[in-house]
Biopython code that builds the backbone (N, CA, C, O; Angstrom):
import numpy as np
from Bio.PDB.StructureBuilder import StructureBuilder

atoms = [
    (1, "MET", "N", (4.937, 15.055, -34.322)),
    (1, "MET", "CA", (5.032, 16.271, -33.549)),
    (1, "MET", "C", (6.251, 16.167, -32.646)),
    (1, "MET", "O", (6.438, 15.169, -31.950)),
    (2, "SER", "N", (7.054, 17.177, -32.663)),
    (2, "SER", "CA", (8.232, 17.158, -31.808)),
    (2, "SER", "C", (7.874, 17.702, -30.431)),
    (2, "SER", "O", (7.095, 18.648, -30.313)),
    (3, "ARG", "N", (8.437, 17.108, -29.406)),
    (3, "ARG", "CA", (8.143, 17.508, -28.040)),
    (3, "ARG", "C", (9.296, 18.335, -27.518)),
    (3, "ARG", "O", (10.450, 17.910, -27.588)),
    (4, "THR", "N", (8.993, 19.527, -26.988)),
    (4, "THR", "CA", (9.991, 20.378, -26.368)),
    (4, "THR", "C", (9.972, 20.109, -24.876)),
    (4, "THR", "O", (8.907, 20.105, -24.258)),
    (5, "ILE", "N", (11.133, 19.886, -24.296)),
    (5, "ILE", "CA", (11.236, 19.669, -22.855)),
    (5, "ILE", "C", (11.863, 20.908, -22.243)),
    (5, "ILE", "O", (12.975, 21.296, -22.604)),
    (6, "SER", "N", (11.147, 21.524, -21.319)),
    (6, "SER", "CA", (11.609, 22.741, -20.663)),
    (6, "SER", "C", (12.902, 22.491, -19.907)),
    (6, "SER", "O", (13.160, 21.384, -19.433)),
    (7, "SER", "N", (13.706, 23.532, -19.805)),
    (7, "SER", "CA", (14.969, 23.431, -19.066)),
    (7, "SER", "C", (14.739, 23.266, -17.564)),
    (7, "SER", "O", (15.675, 22.940, -16.835)),
    (8, "THR", "N", (13.503, 23.486, -17.086)),
    (8, "THR", "CA", (13.210, 23.325, -15.664)),
    (8, "THR", "C", (12.949, 21.871, -15.287)),
    (8, "THR", "O", (12.869, 21.544, -14.103)),
    (9, "VAL", "N", (12.815, 20.994, -16.285)),
    (9, "VAL", "CA", (12.553, 19.581, -16.022)),
    (9, "VAL", "C", (13.879, 18.873, -15.748)),
    (9, "VAL", "O", (14.782, 18.873, -16.585)),
    (10, "HIS", "N", (13.981, 18.271, -14.563)),
    (10, "HIS", "CA", (15.179, 17.550, -14.169)),
    (10, "HIS", "C", (15.098, 16.104, -14.661)),
    (10, "HIS", "O", (14.001, 15.567, -14.812)),
    (11, "PRO", "N", (16.223, 15.480, -14.908)),
    (11, "PRO", "CA", (16.214, 14.080, -15.353)),
    (11, "PRO", "C", (15.465, 13.151, -14.403)),
    (11, "PRO", "O", (14.822, 12.204, -14.856)),
    (12, "ILE", "N", (15.532, 13.399, -13.103)),
    (12, "ILE", "CA", (14.837, 12.527, -12.144)),
    (12, "ILE", "C", (13.327, 12.648, -12.307)),
    (12, "ILE", "O", (12.608, 11.672, -12.094)),
    (13, "GLN", "N", (12.825, 13.843, -12.686)),
    (13, "GLN", "CA", (11.393, 14.005, -12.926)),
    (13, "GLN", "C", (10.957, 13.153, -14.116)),
    (13, "GLN", "O", (9.920, 12.491, -14.065)),
    (14, "ARG", "N", (11.741, 13.174, -15.173)),
    (14, "ARG", "CA", (11.416, 12.372, -16.350)),
    (14, "ARG", "C", (11.458, 10.886, -16.015)),
    (14, "ARG", "O", (10.626, 10.110, -16.486)),
    (15, "CYS", "N", (12.429, 10.500, -15.201)),
    (15, "CYS", "CA", (12.557, 9.102, -14.786)),
    (15, "CYS", "C", (11.351, 8.671, -13.945)),
    (15, "CYS", "O", (10.815, 7.580, -14.136)),
    (16, "MET", "N", (10.930, 9.531, -13.018)),
    (16, "MET", "CA", (9.770, 9.224, -12.171)),
    (16, "MET", "C", (8.510, 9.073, -13.014)),
    (16, "MET", "O", (7.719, 8.156, -12.795)),
    (17, "ALA", "N", (8.323, 9.968, -13.974)),
    (17, "ALA", "CA", (7.140, 9.903, -14.828)),
    (17, "ALA", "C", (7.158, 8.648, -15.691)),
    (17, "ALA", "O", (6.123, 8.014, -15.894)),
    (18, "ALA", "N", (8.332, 8.292, -16.197)),
    (18, "ALA", "CA", (8.447, 7.107, -17.043)),
    (18, "ALA", "C", (8.221, 5.819, -16.257)),
    (18, "ALA", "O", (7.667, 4.853, -16.782)),
    (19, "SER", "N", (8.656, 5.810, -14.987)),
    (19, "SER", "CA", (8.505, 4.602, -14.187)),
    (19, "SER", "C", (7.122, 4.480, -13.549)),
    (19, "SER", "O", (6.778, 3.424, -13.018)),
    (20, "ASN", "N", (6.329, 5.549, -13.597)),
    (20, "ASN", "CA", (4.971, 5.539, -13.048)),
    (20, "ASN", "C", (3.984, 6.105, -14.064)),
    (20, "ASN", "O", (3.373, 7.143, -13.811)),
    (21, "PRO", "N", (3.817, 5.446, -15.204)),
    (21, "PRO", "CA", (2.967, 6.017, -16.250)),
    (21, "PRO", "C", (1.496, 6.101, -15.870)),
    (21, "PRO", "O", (0.768, 6.915, -16.439)),
    (22, "SER", "N", (1.040, 5.293, -14.934)),
    (22, "SER", "CA", (-0.382, 5.328, -14.560)),
    (22, "SER", "C", (-0.706, 6.489, -13.614)),
    (22, "SER", "O", (-1.870, 6.696, -13.272)),
    (23, "ALA", "N", (0.296, 7.236, -13.196)),
    (23, "ALA", "CA", (0.058, 8.348, -12.274)),
    (23, "ALA", "C", (-0.352, 9.647, -12.980)),
    (23, "ALA", "O", (-0.695, 10.623, -12.313)),
    (24, "TRP", "N", (-0.320, 9.673, -14.316)),
    (24, "TRP", "CA", (-0.721, 10.884, -15.040)),
    (24, "TRP", "C", (-2.203, 11.131, -14.850)),
    (24, "TRP", "O", (-3.005, 10.198, -14.886)),
    (25, "TRP", "N", (-2.572, 12.406, -14.644)),
    (25, "TRP", "CA", (-3.972, 12.820, -14.528)),
    (25, "TRP", "C", (-4.317, 13.630, -15.770)),
    (25, "TRP", "O", (-3.622, 14.595, -16.086)),
    (26, "ASP", "N", (-5.371, 13.258, -16.474)),
    (26, "ASP", "CA", (-5.800, 13.987, -17.663)),
    (26, "ASP", "C", (-6.879, 14.989, -17.296)),
    (26, "ASP", "O", (-7.686, 14.746, -16.398)),
    (27, "GLY", "N", (-6.889, 16.112, -17.992)),
    (27, "GLY", "CA", (-7.907, 17.113, -17.722)),
    (27, "GLY", "C", (-7.926, 18.208, -18.771)),
    (27, "GLY", "O", (-7.191, 18.165, -19.757)),
    (28, "LEU", "N", (-8.778, 19.184, -18.537)),
    (28, "LEU", "CA", (-8.918, 20.338, -19.417)),
    (28, "LEU", "C", (-8.632, 21.606, -18.629)),
    (28, "LEU", "O", (-9.032, 21.724, -17.470)),
    (29, "VAL", "N", (-7.951, 22.539, -19.243)),
    (29, "VAL", "CA", (-7.641, 23.812, -18.594)),
    (29, "VAL", "C", (-8.932, 24.627, -18.503)),
    (29, "VAL", "O", (-9.602, 24.861, -19.509)),
    (30, "THR", "N", (-9.269, 25.053, -17.288)),
    (30, "THR", "CA", (-10.467, 25.873, -17.092)),
    (30, "THR", "C", (-10.127, 27.336, -16.848)),
    (30, "THR", "O", (-10.974, 28.211, -17.027)),
    (31, "ASP", "N", (-8.892, 27.604, -16.439)),
    (31, "ASP", "CA", (-8.459, 28.984, -16.201)),
    (31, "ASP", "C", (-6.956, 29.056, -16.417)),
    (31, "ASP", "O", (-6.207, 28.207, -15.934)),
    (32, "ALA", "N", (-6.527, 30.064, -17.138)),
    (32, "ALA", "CA", (-5.094, 30.266, -17.382)),
    (32, "ALA", "C", (-4.795, 31.738, -17.163)),
    (32, "ALA", "O", (-5.241, 32.602, -17.918)),
    (33, "ASP", "N", (-4.023, 32.008, -16.102)),
    (33, "ASP", "CA", (-3.705, 33.385, -15.744)),
    (33, "ASP", "C", (-2.203, 33.505, -15.550)),
    (33, "ASP", "O", (-1.706, 33.336, -14.436)),
    (34, "GLY", "N", (-1.489, 33.789, -16.598)),
    (34, "GLY", "CA", (-0.032, 33.896, -16.497)),
    (34, "GLY", "C", (0.588, 32.550, -16.214)),
    (34, "GLY", "O", (0.434, 31.613, -16.999)),
    (35, "ALA", "N", (1.293, 32.442, -15.095)),
    (35, "ALA", "CA", (1.987, 31.211, -14.744)),
    (35, "ALA", "C", (1.138, 30.273, -13.888)),
    (35, "ALA", "O", (1.630, 29.235, -13.446)),
    (36, "THR", "N", (-0.121, 30.617, -13.650)),
    (36, "THR", "CA", (-1.015, 29.773, -12.860)),
    (36, "THR", "C", (-2.149, 29.279, -13.743)),
    (36, "THR", "O", (-2.778, 30.057, -14.461)),
    (37, "ILE", "N", (-2.403, 27.971, -13.682)),
    (37, "ILE", "CA", (-3.517, 27.409, -14.438)),
    (37, "ILE", "C", (-4.363, 26.537, -13.527)),
    (37, "ILE", "O", (-3.869, 25.991, -12.541)),
    (38, "THR", "N", (-5.633, 26.411, -13.859)),
    (38, "THR", "CA", (-6.538, 25.519, -13.142)),
    (38, "THR", "C", (-7.001, 24.461, -14.133)),
    (38, "THR", "O", (-7.374, 24.764, -15.267)),
    (39, "ILE", "N", (-6.967, 23.213, -13.677)),
    (39, "ILE", "CA", (-7.331, 22.087, -14.532)),
    (39, "ILE", "C", (-8.527, 21.363, -13.919)),
    (39, "ILE", "O", (-8.535, 21.061, -12.725)),
    (40, "ALA", "N", (-9.526, 21.090, -14.740)),
    (40, "ALA", "CA", (-10.637, 20.222, -14.347)),
    (40, "ALA", "C", (-10.241, 18.816, -14.774)),
    (40, "ALA", "O", (-10.192, 18.505, -15.964)),
    (41, "LEU", "N", (-9.962, 17.979, -13.794)),
    (41, "LEU", "CA", (-9.515, 16.620, -14.087)),
    (41, "LEU", "C", (-10.689, 15.755, -14.517)),
    (41, "LEU", "O", (-11.833, 16.024, -14.150)),
    (42, "LEU", "N", (-10.411, 14.729, -15.286)),
    (42, "LEU", "CA", (-11.465, 13.831, -15.746)),
    (42, "LEU", "C", (-12.114, 13.089, -14.581)),
    (42, "LEU", "O", (-13.222, 12.572, -14.717)),
    (43, "SER", "N", (-11.435, 13.034, -13.442)),
    (43, "SER", "CA", (-11.990, 12.390, -12.245)),
    (43, "SER", "C", (-13.041, 13.262, -11.575)),
    (43, "SER", "O", (-13.744, 12.802, -10.675)),
    (44, "GLY", "N", (-13.159, 14.530, -12.008)),
    (44, "GLY", "CA", (-14.131, 15.448, -11.421)),
    (44, "GLY", "C", (-13.503, 16.466, -10.483)),
    (44, "GLY", "O", (-14.133, 17.472, -10.156)),
    (45, "ALA", "N", (-12.284, 16.228, -10.048)),
    (45, "ALA", "CA", (-11.587, 17.164, -9.156)),
    (45, "ALA", "C", (-10.973, 18.300, -9.969)),
    (45, "ALA", "O", (-10.857, 18.218, -11.192)),
    (46, "THR", "N", (-10.584, 19.356, -9.267)),
    (46, "THR", "CA", (-9.849, 20.443, -9.917)),
    (46, "THR", "C", (-8.531, 20.632, -9.194)),
    (46, "THR", "O", (-8.421, 20.364, -7.998)),
    (47, "VAL", "N", (-7.545, 21.089, -9.920)),
    (47, "VAL", "CA", (-6.230, 21.342, -9.338)),
    (47, "VAL", "C", (-5.692, 22.636, -9.939)),
    (47, "VAL", "O", (-5.801, 22.869, -11.143)),
    (48, "THR", "N", (-5.111, 23.472, -9.082)),
    (48, "THR", "CA", (-4.489, 24.709, -9.530)),
    (48, "THR", "C", (-2.988, 24.513, -9.482)),
    (48, "THR", "O", (-2.431, 24.096, -8.466)),
    (49, "LEU", "N", (-2.337, 24.822, -10.604)),
    (49, "LEU", "CA", (-0.903, 24.596, -10.728)),
    (49, "LEU", "C", (-0.168, 25.886, -11.027)),
    (49, "LEU", "O", (-0.687, 26.784, -11.690)),
    (50, "ARG", "N", (1.053, 25.956, -10.522)),
    (50, "ARG", "CA", (1.975, 27.041, -10.836)),
    (50, "ARG", "C", (2.969, 26.486, -11.842)),
    (50, "ARG", "O", (3.758, 25.599, -11.514)),
    (51, "VAL", "N", (2.937, 27.001, -13.064)),
    (51, "VAL", "CA", (3.842, 26.524, -14.105)),
    (51, "VAL", "C", (5.199, 27.175, -13.873)),
    (51, "VAL", "O", (5.313, 28.401, -13.874)),
    (52, "VAL", "N", (6.226, 26.355, -13.675)),
    (52, "VAL", "CA", (7.551, 26.848, -13.323)),
    (52, "VAL", "C", (8.402, 27.124, -14.560)),
    (52, "VAL", "O", (9.320, 27.943, -14.517)),
    (53, "GLY", "N", (8.100, 26.448, -15.647)),
    (53, "GLY", "CA", (8.890, 26.584, -16.867)),
    (53, "GLY", "C", (8.668, 27.912, -17.555)),
    (53, "GLY", "O", (8.025, 28.811, -17.014)),
    (54, "PRO", "N", (9.207, 28.023, -18.748)),
    (54, "PRO", "CA", (9.037, 29.257, -19.513)),
    (54, "PRO", "C", (7.559, 29.495, -19.817)),
    (54, "PRO", "O", (6.743, 28.575, -19.768)),
    (55, "ALA", "N", (7.240, 30.731, -20.127)),
    (55, "ALA", "CA", (5.849, 31.076, -20.409)),
    (55, "ALA", "C", (5.331, 30.196, -21.541)),
    (55, "ALA", "O", (5.819, 30.250, -22.670)),
    (56, "VAL", "N", (4.358, 29.406, -21.217)),
    (56, "VAL", "CA", (3.771, 28.488, -22.176)),
    (56, "VAL", "C", (2.419, 29.059, -22.583)),
    (56, "VAL", "O", (1.671, 29.572, -21.751)),
    (57, "ASP", "N", (2.125, 28.964, -23.842)),
    (57, "ASP", "CA", (0.852, 29.469, -24.334)),
    (57, "ASP", "C", (-0.239, 28.434, -24.088)),
    (57, "ASP", "O", (-0.671, 27.750, -25.017)),
    (58, "ILE", "N", (-0.680, 28.319, -22.851)),
    (58, "ILE", "CA", (-1.734, 27.372, -22.493)),
    (58, "ILE", "C", (-3.052, 28.134, -22.516)),
    (58, "ILE", "O", (-3.181, 29.189, -21.895)),
    (59, "THR", "N", (-4.024, 27.594, -23.233)),
    (59, "THR", "CA", (-5.300, 28.275, -23.370)),
    (59, "THR", "C", (-6.406, 27.509, -22.663)),
    (59, "THR", "O", (-6.304, 26.299, -22.462)),
    (60, "VAL", "N", (-7.453, 28.215, -22.291)),
    (60, "VAL", "CA", (-8.614, 27.601, -21.658)),
    (60, "VAL", "C", (-9.228, 26.610, -22.645)),
    (60, "VAL", "O", (-9.382, 26.904, -23.830)),
    (61, "GLY", "N", (-9.574, 25.431, -22.130)),
    (61, "GLY", "CA", (-10.153, 24.381, -22.955)),
    (61, "GLY", "C", (-9.138, 23.400, -23.507)),
    (61, "GLY", "O", (-9.510, 22.379, -24.085)),
    (62, "GLU", "N", (-7.864, 23.699, -23.335)),
    (62, "GLU", "CA", (-6.813, 22.832, -23.871)),
    (62, "GLU", "C", (-6.677, 21.560, -23.037)),
    (62, "GLU", "O", (-6.682, 21.630, -21.808)),
    (63, "PRO", "N", (-6.554, 20.398, -23.684)),
    (63, "PRO", "CA", (-6.317, 19.161, -22.930)),
    (63, "PRO", "C", (-4.868, 19.107, -22.456)),
    (63, "PRO", "O", (-3.944, 19.433, -23.202)),
    (64, "VAL", "N", (-4.685, 18.693, -21.209)),
    (64, "VAL", "CA", (-3.351, 18.595, -20.619)),
    (64, "VAL", "C", (-3.271, 17.316, -19.796)),
    (64, "VAL", "O", (-4.284, 16.677, -19.511)),
    (65, "ALA", "N", (-2.052, 16.959, -19.423)),
    (65, "ALA", "CA", (-1.822, 15.839, -18.509)),
    (65, "ALA", "C", (-0.865, 16.322, -17.429)),
    (65, "ALA", "O", (0.120, 17.001, -17.719)),
    (66, "TYR", "N", (-1.164, 15.965, -16.174)),
    (66, "TYR", "CA", (-0.352, 16.386, -15.032)),
    (66, "TYR", "C", (0.092, 15.150, -14.260)),
    (66, "TYR", "O", (-0.714, 14.269, -13.963)),
    (67, "HIS", "N", (1.369, 15.094, -13.942)),
    (67, "HIS", "CA", (1.930, 14.000, -13.144)),
    (67, "HIS", "C", (2.248, 14.590, -11.764)),
    (67, "HIS", "O", (3.264, 15.269, -11.611)),
    (68, "PRO", "N", (1.397, 14.343, -10.756)),
    (68, "PRO", "CA", (1.578, 14.987, -9.447)),
    (68, "PRO", "C", (2.826, 14.553, -8.694)),
    (68, "PRO", "O", (3.368, 15.331, -7.908)),
    (69, "VAL", "N", (3.287, 13.346, -8.912)),
    (69, "VAL", "CA", (4.469, 12.871, -8.193)),
    (69, "VAL", "C", (5.733, 13.494, -8.787)),
    (69, "VAL", "O", (6.607, 13.964, -8.058)),
    (70, "ALA", "N", (5.819, 13.492, -10.110)),
    (70, "ALA", "CA", (6.990, 14.056, -10.780)),
    (70, "ALA", "C", (6.873, 15.565, -10.968)),
    (70, "ALA", "O", (7.839, 16.214, -11.368)),
    (71, "GLU", "N", (5.704, 16.126, -10.685)),
    (71, "GLU", "CA", (5.424, 17.563, -10.859)),
    (71, "GLU", "C", (5.698, 17.998, -12.295)),
    (71, "GLU", "O", (6.422, 18.964, -12.537)),
    (72, "LEU", "N", (5.106, 17.267, -13.246)),
    (72, "LEU", "CA", (5.259, 17.573, -14.663)),
    (72, "LEU", "C", (3.908, 17.898, -15.279)),
    (72, "LEU", "O", (2.885, 17.323, -14.903)),
    (73, "LEU", "N", (3.916, 18.816, -16.219)),
    (73, "LEU", "CA", (2.723, 19.177, -16.970)),
    (73, "LEU", "C", (3.028, 18.991, -18.455)),
    (73, "LEU", "O", (4.007, 19.530, -18.973)),
    (74, "SER", "N", (2.190, 18.233, -19.117)),
    (74, "SER", "CA", (2.323, 18.038, -20.556)),
    (74, "SER", "C", (1.185, 18.795, -21.222)),
    (74, "SER", "O", (0.013, 18.460, -21.050)),
    (75, "ALA", "N", (1.547, 19.817, -21.982)),
    (75, "ALA", "CA", (0.549, 20.637, -22.668)),
    (75, "ALA", "C", (1.061, 20.979, -24.050)),
    (75, "ALA", "O", (2.235, 21.305, -24.224)),
    (76, "SER", "N", (0.179, 20.904, -25.033)),
    (76, "SER", "CA", (0.559, 21.173, -26.429)),
    (76, "SER", "C", (1.760, 20.315, -26.784)),
    (76, "SER", "O", (1.684, 19.087, -26.750)),
    (77, "ALA", "N", (2.850, 20.948, -27.118)),
    (77, "ALA", "CA", (4.049, 20.208, -27.504)),
    (77, "ALA", "C", (5.174, 20.448, -26.511)),
    (77, "ALA", "O", (6.348, 20.378, -26.876)),
    (78, "ILE", "N", (4.825, 20.732, -25.245)),
    (78, "ILE", "CA", (5.865, 21.018, -24.253)),
    (78, "ILE", "C", (5.654, 20.186, -22.992)),
    (78, "ILE", "O", (4.521, 19.904, -22.602)),
    (79, "LEU", "N", (6.738, 19.809, -22.375)),
    (79, "LEU", "CA", (6.746, 19.150, -21.075)),
    (79, "LEU", "C", (7.478, 20.087, -20.139)),
    (79, "LEU", "O", (8.643, 20.412, -20.370)),
    (80, "THR", "N", (6.808, 20.527, -19.081)),
    (80, "THR", "CA", (7.407, 21.501, -18.170)),
    (80, "THR", "C", (7.091, 21.161, -16.726)),
    (80, "THR", "O", (6.231, 20.325, -16.450)),
    (81, "THR", "N", (7.782, 21.807, -15.814)),
    (81, "THR", "CA", (7.548, 21.613, -14.386)),
    (81, "THR", "C", (6.334, 22.431, -13.956)),
    (81, "THR", "O", (6.184, 23.589, -14.343)),
    (82, "ALA", "N", (5.474, 21.814, -13.153)),
    (82, "ALA", "CA", (4.299, 22.505, -12.618)),
    (82, "ALA", "C", (4.059, 21.998, -11.207)),
    (82, "ALA", "O", (3.994, 20.791, -10.970)),
    (83, "ARG", "N", (3.930, 22.911, -10.292)),
    (83, "ARG", "CA", (3.725, 22.544, -8.884)),
    (83, "ARG", "C", (2.360, 23.009, -8.425)),
    (83, "ARG", "O", (1.839, 24.021, -8.896)),
    (84, "THR", "N", (1.787, 22.257, -7.499)),
    (84, "THR", "CA", (0.480, 22.608, -6.964)),
    (84, "THR", "C", (0.565, 23.959, -6.272)),
    (84, "THR", "O", (1.435, 24.181, -5.430)),
    (85, "ALA", "N", (-0.336, 24.852, -6.630)),
    (85, "ALA", "CA", (-0.388, 26.169, -6.002)),
    (85, "ALA", "C", (-1.208, 26.062, -4.721)),
    (85, "ALA", "O", (-2.154, 25.278, -4.655)),
    (86, "ASN", "N", (-0.856, 26.836, -3.716)),
    (86, "ASN", "CA", (-1.611, 26.900, -2.457)),
    (86, "ASN", "C", (-1.778, 25.536, -1.792)),
    (86, "ASN", "O", (-2.898, 25.116, -1.499)),
    (87, "ARG", "N", (-0.690, 24.865, -1.560)),
    (87, "ARG", "CA", (-0.757, 23.565, -0.887)),
    (87, "ARG", "C", (-1.149, 23.738, 0.568)),
    (87, "ARG", "O", (-0.695, 24.666, 1.237)),
    (88, "THR", "N", (-1.996, 22.840, 1.052)),
    (88, "THR", "CA", (-2.391, 22.838, 2.454)),
    (88, "THR", "C", (-1.728, 21.649, 3.137)),
    (88, "THR", "O", (-1.081, 20.832, 2.482)),
    (89, "ALA", "N", (-1.886, 21.554, 4.434)),
    (89, "ALA", "CA", (-1.319, 20.425, 5.177)),
    (89, "ALA", "C", (-1.937, 19.116, 4.689)),
    (89, "ALA", "O", (-1.247, 18.100, 4.609)),
    (90, "ALA", "N", (-3.227, 19.131, 4.363)),
    (90, "ALA", "CA", (-3.888, 17.918, 3.854)),
    (90, "ALA", "C", (-3.294, 17.512, 2.512)),
    (90, "ALA", "O", (-3.121, 16.324, 2.243)),
    (91, "ASP", "N", (-2.977, 18.501, 1.662)),
    (91, "ASP", "CA", (-2.358, 18.206, 0.370)),
    (91, "ASP", "C", (-0.995, 17.562, 0.569)),
    (91, "ASP", "O", (-0.650, 16.603, -0.122)),
    (92, "GLU", "N", (-0.216, 18.087, 1.514)),
    (92, "GLU", "CA", (1.108, 17.537, 1.784)),
    (92, "GLU", "C", (1.003, 16.098, 2.270)),
    (92, "GLU", "O", (1.791, 15.247, 1.857)),
    (93, "THR", "N", (0.033, 15.815, 3.148)),
    (93, "THR", "CA", (-0.165, 14.459, 3.649)),
    (93, "THR", "C", (-0.556, 13.535, 2.515)),
    (93, "THR", "O", (-0.058, 12.413, 2.422)),
    (94, "SER", "N", (-1.449, 14.003, 1.647)),
    (94, "SER", "CA", (-1.891, 13.214, 0.503)),
    (94, "SER", "C", (-0.734, 12.949, -0.454)),
    (94, "SER", "O", (-0.594, 11.837, -0.961)),
    (95, "ALA", "N", (0.094, 13.958, -0.704)),
    (95, "ALA", "CA", (1.245, 13.797, -1.599)),
    (95, "ALA", "C", (2.235, 12.792, -1.015)),
    (95, "ALA", "O", (2.794, 11.972, -1.743)),
    (96, "ALA", "N", (2.449, 12.855, 0.294)),
    (96, "ALA", "CA", (3.368, 11.912, 0.942)),
    (96, "ALA", "C", (2.827, 10.490, 0.834)),
    (96, "ALA", "O", (3.590, 9.548, 0.622)),
    (97, "ALA", "N", (1.518, 10.334, 0.979)),
    (97, "ALA", "CA", (0.910, 9.005, 0.860)),
    (97, "ALA", "C", (1.070, 8.472, -0.558)),
    (97, "ALA", "O", (1.352, 7.288, -0.741)),
    (98, "ARG", "N", (0.893, 9.333, -1.572)),
    (98, "ARG", "CA", (1.072, 8.906, -2.961)),
    (98, "ARG", "C", (2.509, 8.477, -3.219)),
    (98, "ARG", "O", (2.757, 7.491, -3.913)),
    (99, "ARG", "N", (3.457, 9.227, -2.653)),
    (99, "ARG", "CA", (4.862, 8.862, -2.844)),
    (99, "ARG", "C", (5.159, 7.501, -2.215)),
    (99, "ARG", "O", (5.896, 6.696, -2.783)),
    (100, "ARG", "N", (4.575, 7.248, -1.026)),
    (100, "ARG", "CA", (4.785, 5.955, -0.366)),
    (100, "ARG", "C", (4.194, 4.826, -1.203)),
    (100, "ARG", "O", (4.788, 3.752, -1.304)),
    (101, "GLU", "N", (3.012, 5.063, -1.812)),
    (101, "GLU", "CA", (2.371, 4.035, -2.633)),
    (101, "GLU", "C", (3.216, 3.692, -3.849)),
    (101, "GLU", "O", (3.245, 2.540, -4.283)),
    (102, "LEU", "N", (3.905, 4.687, -4.401)),
    (102, "LEU", "CA", (4.680, 4.471, -5.610)),
    (102, "LEU", "C", (6.076, 3.931, -5.344)),
    (102, "LEU", "O", (6.765, 3.498, -6.268)),
    (103, "ARG", "N", (6.495, 3.958, -4.082)),
    (103, "ARG", "CA", (7.811, 3.444, -3.728)),
    (103, "ARG", "C", (7.846, 1.936, -3.899)),
    (103, "ARG", "O", (6.902, 1.247, -3.513)),
    (104, "PRO", "N", (8.913, 1.421, -4.467)),
    (104, "PRO", "CA", (8.998, -0.049, -4.586)),
    (104, "PRO", "C", (9.095, -0.687, -3.210)),
    (104, "PRO", "O", (9.724, -0.145, -2.301)),
    (105, "THR", "N", (8.469, -1.832, -3.072)),
    (105, "THR", "CA", (8.525, -2.520, -1.782)),
    (105, "THR", "C", (9.903, -3.122, -1.608)),
    (105, "THR", "O", (10.511, -3.604, -2.563)),
    (106, "SER", "N", (10.385, -3.089, -0.388)),
    (106, "SER", "CA", (11.711, -3.662, -0.129)),
    (106, "SER", "C", (11.591, -5.172, -0.027)),
    (106, "SER", "O", (10.588, -5.712, 0.439)),
    (107, "ARG", "N", (12.625, -5.819, -0.467)),
    (107, "ARG", "CA", (12.632, -7.274, -0.405)),
    (107, "ARG", "C", (12.992, -7.704, 1.006)),
    (107, "ARG", "O", (13.942, -7.203, 1.607)),
    (108, "SER", "N", (12.229, -8.621, 1.506)),
    (108, "SER", "CA", (12.549, -9.089, 2.858)),
    (108, "SER", "C", (13.683, -10.097, 2.754)),
    (108, "SER", "O", (13.657, -11.012, 1.930)),
    (109, "SER", "N", (14.635, -9.912, 3.574)),
    (109, "SER", "CA", (15.785, -10.822, 3.546)),
    (109, "SER", "C", (15.482, -12.019, 4.432)),
    (109, "SER", "O", (14.914, -11.890, 5.516)),
    (110, "SER", "N", (15.862, -13.143, 3.957)),
    (110, "SER", "CA", (15.637, -14.344, 4.747)),
    (110, "SER", "C", (16.671, -14.408, 5.859)),
    (110, "SER", "O", (17.806, -13.963, 5.692)),
    (111, "PRO", "N", (16.272, -14.960, 6.987)),
    (111, "PRO", "CA", (17.225, -15.040, 8.092)),
    (111, "PRO", "C", (18.410, -15.903, 7.719)),
    (111, "PRO", "O", (18.278, -16.936, 7.064)),
    (112, "ARG", "N", (19.547, -15.458, 8.148)),
    (112, "ARG", "CA", (20.768, -16.202, 7.857)),
    (112, "ARG", "C", (20.897, -17.382, 8.811)),
    (112, "ARG", "O", (20.591, -17.297, 10.000)),
    (113, "THR", "N", (21.346, -18.443, 8.260)),
    (113, "THR", "CA", (21.590, -19.614, 9.096)),
    (113, "THR", "C", (23.091, -19.838, 9.165)),
    (113, "THR", "O", (23.807, -19.608, 8.190)),
    (114, "SER", "N", (23.551, -20.275, 10.291)),
    (114, "SER", "CA", (24.987, -20.494, 10.470)),
    (114, "SER", "C", (25.382, -21.863, 10.105)),
    (114, "SER", "O", (26.559, -22.212, 10.198)),
]
sb = StructureBuilder()
sb.init_structure("model")
sb.init_model(0)
sb.init_chain("A")
sb.init_seg("    ")
for serial, (resi, resn, name, xyz) in enumerate(atoms, 1):
    if name == "N":
        sb.init_residue(resn, " ", resi, " ")
    sb.init_atom(name, np.array(xyz, "f"), 0.0, 1.0, " ", f" {name:<3s}", serial, name[0])
structure = sb.get_structure()
């Protein structure tokens, strides 16, 4: 199956997703209304996303994968940008915490001796 990558996907998004493969969330589409979809994640949570890419034929019941850090949605044979709809302050705090967790730790430099 050939994968189509939407023109809205930036190279840095693909790089982030590739370097953090365990961050993908799997789920099923429970509602699809134009450019907004709701996904029931396998963890039991739900997330509503705004699909930024071209109109994708996403149907209710379709399995999808969402990468919240890279803001990518993998559905059918397309990879496109999808952002959380209706973000709250708590969502922003949670997203910032996830980004900090995924950041590589800095190497501590040893003290220089003269």
